[in-house]
MIDREN-360209 format. One line per field, with one value per residue: residue number from 1; x, y, z of N, C-alpha, C in turn; residue in three letters. Coordinates in steps of 0.02 Angstrom, whole numbers, plus 32768, in hexadecimal, padded with zeros to 4 digits. Example, Ala and Ser with C-alpha at 12.3 -4.5 7.8 and 13.67 -1.06 7.14 Angstrom:
<recs>
seq: 1;2
n.xx: 8294;8282
n.yy: 7EE4;7F90
n.zz: 8186;8162
ca.xx: 8267;82AC
ca.yy: 7F1F;7FCB
ca.zz: 8186;8165
c.xx: 8294;8285
c.yy: 7F5B;8002
c.zz: 8186;818A
type: ALA;SER
</recs>
This chain:
<recs>
seq: 1;2;3;4;5;6;7;8;9;10;11;12;13;14;15;16;17;18;19;20;21;22;23;24;25;26;27;28;29;30;31;32;33;34;35;36;37;38;39;40;41;42;43;44;45;46;47;48;49;50;51;52;53;54;55;56;57;58;59;60;61;62;63;64;65;66;67;68;69;70;71;72;73;74;75;76;77;78;79;80;81;82;83;84;85;86;87;88;89;90;91;92;93;94;95;96;97;98;99;100;101;102;103;104;105;106;107;108;109;110;111;112;113;114
n.xx: 2E78;2DDB;2D3E;2C94;2BFE;2B66;2AE0;2A61;2A46;2A63;29FA;29FD;2A2D;2A25;2A1D;29DC;295A;28B6;2853;2893;28A2;286D;28AE;291B;2996;2A44;2AAF;2B34;2B91;2C15;2BF5;2BB2;2C06;2C51;2CCE;2D61;2D69;2D9D;2E0E;2E4A;2EAF;2EAD;2E8A;2E40;2E01;2D7B;2D2A;2D4E;2D2A;2C9F;2C7D;2CA3;2C4B;2BD3;2BDF;2BDD;2B5E;2B09;2B14;2ADA;2B1F;2B2A;2B6E;2BD7;2C03;2C86;2CB4;2D38;2D2E;2D6C;2D9E;2E06;2DA7;2DF7;2DF8;2DB9;2D55;2D17;2CA9;2C7A;2C0D;2C5D;2C44;2C2F;2CA1;2CFD;2CAF;2C93;2D14;2D32;2CD0;2CF9;2D78;2D51;2D09;2D6F;2DC0;2D6C;2D63;2D4B;2CFA;2C9F;2C57;2C1A;2BCC;2B75;2B33;2AF1;2A9B;2A4B;2A03;29B1;290A;289A
n.yy: A3E1;A3D5;A40C;A3F1;A43B;A419;A463;A438;A3AF;A31C;A2DA;A24F;A22E;A1C4;A1E8;A25E;A2BE;A2BB;A310;A386;A3C8;A443;A49C;A526;A528;A52B;A4A3;A490;A42A;A3C0;A34C;A335;A368;A358;A2EA;A2B7;A213;A1C5;A1E7;A204;A22A;A1EA;A197;A11D;A132;A159;A0E6;A09C;A0F9;A100;A07C;A07A;A0DB;A097;A028;A06C;A0AD;A03F;A010;A06E;A0E5;A18D;A1E0;A246;A259;A2A6;A2F3;A323;A3B8;A3D4;A3A7;A32A;A2CC;A2B8;A2A5;A26B;A263;A21B;A248;A245;A254;A29A;A25A;A1D8;A1A2;A13F;A0CB;A0C4;A0B2;A034;9FE4;9FF0;9FB4;9F32;9F0E;9F12;9EAB;9E3D;9E30;9E26;9DB7;9DAC;9E20;9E05;9D98;9DD5;9E2C;9DD1;9D97;9E03;9E10;9DA3;9D65;9D8A
n.zz: E5B9;E571;E5AA;E5AA;E5E1;E631;E675;E6AF;E690;E62E;E5B0;E5AB;E625;E6A9;E72D;E730;E76C;E73F;E771;E78A;E714;E6F1;E741;E752;E78B;E7A1;E79D;E801;E80B;E7CE;E793;E719;E6BB;E61E;E5F2;E59A;E563;E4FF;E47E;E3DF;E354;E2D4;E236;E242;E2B9;E2C1;E2B4;E326;E38A;E375;E399;E420;E452;E43A;E492;E50C;E50A;E501;E57E;E5CC;E5E1;E5C5;E537;E4CD;E426;E3DD;E34C;E2E0;E285;E20E;E166;E123;E19B;E228;E2B3;E349;E3D9;E46F;E4E8;E594;E625;E6B3;E72E;E708;E6D1;E703;E703;E67A;E644;E67B;E63B;E5B5;E5BA;E5DE;E56B;E50B;E53C;E52E;E4A7;E3F0;E3D5;E43E;E429;E3AE;E3D3;E430;E3DB;E386;E3E5;E404;E392;E38A;E390;E416
ca.xx: 2E3E;2D9E;2D05;2C53;2BD7;2B1E;2AC9;2A28;2A51;2A5A;29BB;2A08;2A4B;29F5;2A18;29B8;2917;2885;282C;28BA;28AC;285A;28D8;294F;29CE;2A82;2ACE;2B7B;2BBD;2C3A;2BE4;2B9D;2C39;2C64;2D16;2D75;2D7A;2DC3;2E22;2E7A;2EB1;2EBF;2E53;2E18;2DE5;2D32;2D0D;2D58;2D02;2C59;2C75;2CA6;2C0C;2BA0;2BE6;2BC7;2B16;2AE5;2B19;2AB8;2B4A;2B24;2BAE;2BD5;2C39;2C9C;2CDA;2D5C;2D06;2D93;2DA3;2DE5;2D96;2E2B;2DFA;2D7C;2D57;2CDA;2CA6;2C48;2C09;2C94;2C2E;2C2A;2CDF;2D1A;2C83;2C9D;2D56;2D2C;2CAA;2D22;2DAB;2D30;2CF8;2DAD;2DD7;2D3E;2D75;2D18;2CCC;2C69;2C2D;2BF2;2B9A;2B43;2B0B;2AC4;2A68;2A1C;29DB;2984;28C7;2890
ca.yy: A3B8;A3FA;A3F7;A40C;A43F;A418;A47A;A414;A367;A303;A2B6;A208;A225;A1A1;A208;A29C;A2BC;A2D8;A345;A3C4;A3DF;A489;A4C6;A54B;A52D;A510;A46E;A4A3;A3F1;A3B1;A308;A330;A382;A324;A2E3;A28B;A1CE;A1AB;A21C;A1EB;A251;A1C0;A187;A0E6;A144;A15F;A0A4;A08B;A127;A0E9;A03F;A08D;A0FB;A063;A002;A097;A0B9;A001;A006;A0A5;A11E;A1BF;A1F5;A273;A24D;A2E6;A2E8;A35D;A3D4;A3DE;A36E;A2ED;A2CA;A28F;A2AD;A252;A25D;A205;A269;A22A;A27C;A28F;A22B;A194;A192;A0FF;A096;A0C1;A095;9FED;9FC4;9FEC;9F81;9EF0;9F01;9F02;9E69;9E0A;9E29;9E2B;9D7E;9DBD;9E53;9DE3;9D70;9E02;9E45;9D9A;9D8F;9E3C;9E09;9D6A;9D79;9D7B
ca.zz: E5B1;E563;E5D3;E597;E61E;E62A;E6B6;E6CB;E688;E5EB;E5A9;E5B7;E667;E6D2;E76E;E728;E788;E710;E791;E78D;E6D0;E6EB;E76C;E72F;E7B8;E787;E7C5;E805;E80F;E790;E77F;E6D3;E68D;E5EE;E5ED;E563;E573;E4C6;E44F;E3AE;E316;E29B;E209;E25D;E2FA;E2BE;E2C0;E36D;E3B2;E36F;E3BF;E466;E463;E43B;E4D1;E543;E507;E50F;E5C6;E5EE;E5F0;E590;E51A;E493;E3F6;E3C1;E30E;E2C6;E24F;E1D0;E139;E138;E1E1;E248;E2FB;E368;E421;E491;E52A;E5C2;E662;E6E3;E762;E6EC;E6AE;E71A;E6EA;E632;E638;E68B;E605;E578;E5C5;E5DB;E525;E4E9;E553;E514;E461;E3BC;E3D7;E46D;E409;E37B;E3F7;E44C;E3A4;E372;E419;E400;E355;E391;E3A8;E45D
c.xx: 2E01;2D66;2CC7;2C28;2B8C;2B00;2A90;2A32;2A44;2A19;29C3;2A22;2A19;29ED;29F0;2970;28E7;285F;2851;28C4;289B;2884;290E;298D;2A0B;2A9E;2B19;2BAB;2BE0;2C28;2BD1;2BCE;2C4D;2CB0;2D26;2D8A;2DA7;2DD1;2E57;2E76;2EC2;2E80;2E25;2DF4;2D99;2D11;2D13;2D2E;2CB8;2C4E;2C76;2C64;2BD3;2BA2;2BCC;2B7C;2AEF;2AE8;2AFE;2AE4;2B43;2B69;2BA2;2C10;2C49;2CC8;2CFC;2D36;2D2C;2D93;2DEA;2DDC;2DC6;2E2E;2DB7;2D87;2D14;2CDD;2C6E;2C44;2C40;2C81;2C2D;2C6A;2CFA;2CF0;2C8D;2CDF;2D54;2D07;2CD3;2D58;2D8D;2D20;2D37;2DC6;2DAC;2D4C;2D3B;2CE6;2C91;2C3B;2BFF;2BBB;2B63;2B16;2ADA;2A8B;2A35;29EE;29A9;2940;28BE;285C
c.yy: A3E5;A3DF;A419;A40A;A441;A429;A451;A3C9;A353;A2DB;A26C;A1FA;A203;A1C0;A249;A294;A2E0;A313;A388;A3E3;A429;A4B8;A4E7;A554;A50C;A4DD;A47D;A468;A3E6;A36C;A301;A351;A349;A324;A2B0;A247;A1B1;A1E5;A200;A213;A229;A1AE;A152;A0F7;A148;A11C;A092;A0B9;A114;A0AA;A04E;A0AE;A0C8;A03A;A02C;A09E;A079;9FF0;A041;A0E0;A151;A1D4;A222;A260;A28F;A2D7;A32A;A377;A3E0;A39F;A365;A2ED;A29B;A299;A298;A24C;A240;A223;A24B;A258;A269;A25A;A1E3;A17C;A14D;A0C5;A08C;A0A0;A049;9FC7;9FBC;9FB7;9F3A;9EDE;9EEF;9EBC;9E31;9DFE;9E2A;9DF1;9D8D;9DF1;9E34;9DB9;9D9C;9E1E;9E0F;9D92;9DC7;9E37;9DCF;9D82;9D62;9D46
c.zz: E5A5;E58F;E5B9;E5D6;E60E;E66D;E6D5;E6C7;E641;E5E8;E5BA;E5FD;E695;E717;E76C;E73F;E759;E72F;E792;E748;E6C9;E715;E743;E75B;E799;E7B7;E7C7;E807;E7CB;E776;E736;E6A2;E65F;E5E7;E5B7;E57D;E53D;E497;E420;E36D;E2D9;E273;E225;E29E;E2F9;E2CF;E30A;E39A;E3AF;E398;E40A;E47B;E466;E47B;E50B;E544;E516;E55A;E5EE;E600;E5B7;E577;E4DE;E466;E3D4;E385;E2FA;E28A;E20E;E1A6;E124;E184;E205;E293;E319;E3B3;E439;E4D6;E553;E600;E693;E717;E749;E6CB;E6C2;E700;E69F;E621;E646;E653;E5C5;E57F;E5C2;E593;E4FE;E4FC;E536;E4CA;E430;E3BC;E405;E44F;E3D5;E39C;E414;E415;E38C;E3A5;E416;E3C3;E359;E3AA;E3F0;E468
type: MET;ASP;ILE;LEU;ARG;TYR;PRO;VAL;GLY;MET;ALA;GLN;ASP;PRO;GLY;HIS;ASP;GLU;ASP;SER;ALA;GLY;ASP;ASP;GLN;LEU;ASP;PRO;SER;THR;ASP;LEU;ASP;MET;VAL;THR;LEU;TYR;ASP;ALA;PRO;ILE;VAL;ASP;ALA;GLU;ILE;GLU;ALA;ASP;MET;ILE;GLN;GLY;VAL;LEU;GLU;SER;ASN;GLY;ILE;PRO;SER;ILE;LEU;VAL;ARG;ASN;SER;THR;LEU;PRO;SER;LEU;GLY;PHE;GLU;VAL;LYS;VAL;PRO;ARG;ALA;ARG;VAL;GLU;GLU;ALA;GLU;ARG;LEU;ILE;GLU;GLU;ALA;LYS;ALA;ALA;GLY;PRO;GLU;ALA;ALA;ALA;GLU;ALA;GLU;ARG;ALA;SER;GLU;GLU;PRO;SER
</recs>
């Protein structure tokens, strides 16, 4: 498993304390280690990875979309902070269970004027 490490915190991390932005102390916890939530080496994987990342970000979970650098691009991963993996997995399962109709309804609701 590949792990990316961010010593201070991600900009989108809601748990990140703004007052500590100037501190140069290393956070030894593994809470912000980025772990793979989704990984697929197929052509259609880019669409699914983008949708997964959209669900996560719309629910306040920071994520990184990792694309294979070779052409054709046949590898996509979505990584999330280790501390948020269970929440991310639950959100993805809920989105899959709700199906495409729920996604279309949510999109229509987001486009309606307030």
